[in-house]
N, C-alpha and C positions, 0 to 999 in steps of 0.2 A: 749420581743425577737421579733423581728421583720421576720418575712418570714424564721426562721430556720436558722437567723445567731447567732451566741454568740460568747459575749462579752469576749475578754483576744483569742479568738481561729486565726491562721494565714491564709488566703488562698492567692492561688494564684491567682491574679485575673488582667483584661486586662483594659489600661486607654481606657477611652470614650470621656474625655472629660477637656481641660489644659483654666484653666484660671488663670487670674493675682494670687489671691490668695491660687492658689491649682489643684490638679485636682479627677476630679471624676474617680473613678475604680468600675467596674462590677468585684463582688465578688460569686453571683450567679444567674442564671437565669433570669432574670425581679429587680433582686437588686444592687445596686450602693451604693457606701460609698462615702466620702470624705476624700483626704487626705490632710489637709491643711498644706499652703508649712513650718512653721514650724515644721510638723510631717516626710517631705521626708527625712531628712539627721541630723548625730548631728553636719555635719558644715553648716554655713548661708548658703541660696540657695536664691539669686537675681533672678532666673529668672528658673522659672519652665519647660520650653521647655528647657534649657540646661542642664536639668536630665533625661529628659525622653517626651517621643513623644506619641500621640494619636497611640491606637495599640500595646503598647509595654505592653509583659508581666511582672508584679509587684509583688514580694511578701508583702502581707498589713496584719497588726494585729487589730482588730477590739478594739477599746480602748472604746466607749461607742453606746449608742443607745437613741437617744431624744425621750421623750413623743409624738411625731411626727412622729415618726422612722424612723428618717435621722442619719446615720451610720457614726461614725467617725472613720476614721481609720488614722494610722503611718507607718511608713516605719522604724524607729527607731527601733534598737536590735530586729531584725524579728531574726528569726534561724531558 
């Protein structure tokens, strides 16, 4: 567990930074996670900026937290 972040839980987060490979989303104060480009949509995404912009609010689910505390997020099948 990483600073109160729960695997499987859905959060409303704010897009902080967009990269070629995905987007960093702030889900809790001081805690960001990465939505990899493959986890943004069930459809193929060629450019992250076509789907979201920095500052957008997005619904994300925590997939995993690795040994270094990095949070992996998905936007697929988020209810």
